[in-house]
N, C-alpha and C positions, 0 to 999 in steps of 0.2 A: 359320129356323127348321135344326133340327139333323137330317145324313142319318138318323141311325138312328130319324126320327119313320116314316118310311116303313114299317118292321115293322108298326106298331100303326094304321095309317090305313088307312080305306079310303073307296068315295067316297058319299058319304051318299045318294045318291039308289038305285042298286042293289047298295051292299055289293060293288065286286069291287074287283080291285087298282089302281093309282095308277102313275103311271108319273113317273118326276122330271126337268123340262126344267131345269138350271139355265140363266138367262143373267148373274145375279152373283155370286160371293161372296167371302166371305173365308176367312182361315183352318179355324174353325170352326164358323161358319154360312153356309146358302144365304140369300141377303138378295133377292135376286129371282129368279121364275121363276115355273111353274106346273106343273101336278100333273094329270095326261090319264089317265081311264077308259081301263079295256084294254077296257071291254065297250061301254058307249054312245055315251064318244071326249067326254065332258063336259069342259072344262077349269076349274081353279080356279088363281088367280091367289097366285103368294108376291109381296108388297109390305112389303119393309123385315122382311122373317126368316118374317114372321108369313103363313101359309097361309090363306083364305079359304075356307073349306066349307059354307057357304052355298049350298043350291040357287039356282039362275038366277033362279030369281024372286022369293026373298027379295034376295037379292043385288042383282038391280033397284031393289027395295021401297029397300030400307038405301039405295041409293047416291042417291034421290030426296027 
């Protein structure tokens, strides 16, 4: 995920801003981390450079 994507994405549940927590990055992209909603506190993982912005209930269904 490119860091400038933070300018256009928001929490899919309440449309508030997301904070970025980086675990691993290379020169151009964030490879692993999480996005945390500043309002509701919901967390969205970033895995292999791809943010998973599915709401929690849909994320659980997709994993099953």
